C-alpha positions as CSV (number, residue, x, y, z in Angstrom):
1,X,8.3,10.1,-10.1
2,X,7.6,8.9,-6.6
3,X,6.4,12.4,-5.5
4,X,3.9,12.4,-8.4
5,X,2.6,9.0,-7.5
6,X,2.2,10.1,-3.9
7,X,0.4,13.3,-4.8
8,X,-1.9,11.7,-7.4
9,X,-2.8,8.7,-5.1
10,X,-4.5,11.0,-2.7
11,X,-6.1,13.1,-5.4
12,X,-9.8,13.7,-5.4
13,X,-10.0,13.0,-9.1
14,X,-10.9,9.3,-9.4
15,X,-9.1,8.6,-12.6
16,X,-5.9,10.1,-11.2
17,X,-5.8,8.0,-8.0
18,X,-7.0,4.8,-9.7
19,X,-4.1,5.2,-12.3
20,X,-1.7,5.9,-9.6
21,X,-2.8,2.9,-7.5
22,X,-2.4,0.7,-10.6
23,X,1.1,2.0,-11.2
24,X,2.0,1.4,-7.6
25,X,0.6,-2.2,-7.7
26,X,2.6,-2.9,-10.9
27,X,5.8,-1.5,-9.2
28,X,5.2,-3.6,-6.1
29,X,4.4,-6.8,-8.1
30,X,7.2,-6.5,-10.7
31,X,10.0,-4.5,-9.0
32,X,9.7,-5.2,-5.3
33,X,13.3,-6.6,-5.1
34,X,14.6,-3.2,-6.0
35,X,12.1,-0.9,-4.4
36,X,12.2,-1.9,-0.8
37,X,12.3,1.7,0.6
38,X,9.7,3.0,-1.9
39,X,7.2,0.2,-1.1
40,X,7.4,1.1,2.5
41,X,6.6,4.7,1.7
42,X,3.7,3.7,-0.6
43,X,2.1,1.3,2.0
44,X,2.7,3.5,5.1
45,X,2.1,7.0,3.7
46,X,-0.7,6.2,1.2
47,X,-2.5,3.0,1.8
48,X,-2.5,2.7,5.5
49,X,-3.2,6.4,6.0
50,X,-6.1,6.3,3.6
51,X,-7.6,3.3,5.5
52,X,-6.9,4.8,9.0
53,X,-8.2,8.3,8.2
54,X,-11.8,9.2,8.9
55,X,-11.5,11.9,6.2
56,X,-10.8,9.4,3.4
57,X,-13.6,9.0,0.9
58,X,-15.2,5.7,0.0
59,X,-13.5,5.4,-3.4
60,X,-10.0,5.8,-1.8
61,X,-10.7,3.1,0.9
62,X,-12.2,0.8,-1.7
63,X,-9.3,1.0,-4.1
64,X,-6.8,0.6,-1.2
65,X,-8.6,-2.6,-0.2
66,X,-8.3,-3.7,-3.9
67,X,-4.6,-3.0,-3.8
68,X,-4.1,-5.2,-0.8
69,X,-6.2,-7.9,-2.4
70,X,-4.1,-7.8,-5.6
71,X,-0.9,-7.7,-3.7
72,X,-1.7,-10.6,-1.4
73,X,-2.9,-12.8,-4.3
74,X,0.7,-12.8,-5.6
75,X,2.6,-15.7,-4.2
76,X,5.2,-14.7,-1.6
77,X,4.4,-11.0,-1.4
78,X,3.1,-11.2,2.1
79,X,6.0,-13.4,3.2
80,X,8.5,-11.0,1.6
81,X,6.9,-8.0,3.2
82,X,7.0,-9.7,6.6
83,X,10.7,-10.7,6.1
84,X,11.8,-7.3,4.7
85,X,9.9,-5.1,7.3
86,X,8.5,-6.9,10.3
87,X,11.6,-9.0,10.9
88,X,14.0,-6.1,10.7
89,X,14.9,-4.3,13.8
90,X,14.9,-0.8,12.4
91,X,11.7,-1.2,10.3
92,X,8.1,-0.9,11.4
93,X,5.9,-3.9,11.6
94,X,4.1,-3.4,8.3
95,X,2.4,-6.7,7.8
96,X,1.2,-6.7,11.4
97,X,-0.2,-3.2,10.9
98,X,-1.9,-4.2,7.7
99,X,-3.5,-7.2,9.1
100,X,-4.7,-5.5,12.3
101,X,-6.2,-2.6,10.2
102,X,-8.0,-5.1,7.9
103,X,-9.3,-7.0,10.8
104,X,-10.6,-3.7,12.3
105,X,-12.3,-2.7,9.1
106,X,-14.0,-6.2,8.8
């Protein structure tokens, strides 16, 4: 299932990637306690890469920004991401990367 979401999230077909993004947001918002590794994959390999890449189209970037907007409206999500990733020695500084990238975009 994760592979399908990853492939469809970068699809050129708008309906596929919007549906994939919606599923990923639902997984993050409802099952983040059980999907720590998967959430890191989604954020690092889909969302951050789409925002960082010069080859990403406008719709991918816009929907990625919508995903971050939805995620960060949920109480405690950014705090949980920070504690689970940025504060761990073996993990990448995910929240720092997201905030730096969003600041760069603005």
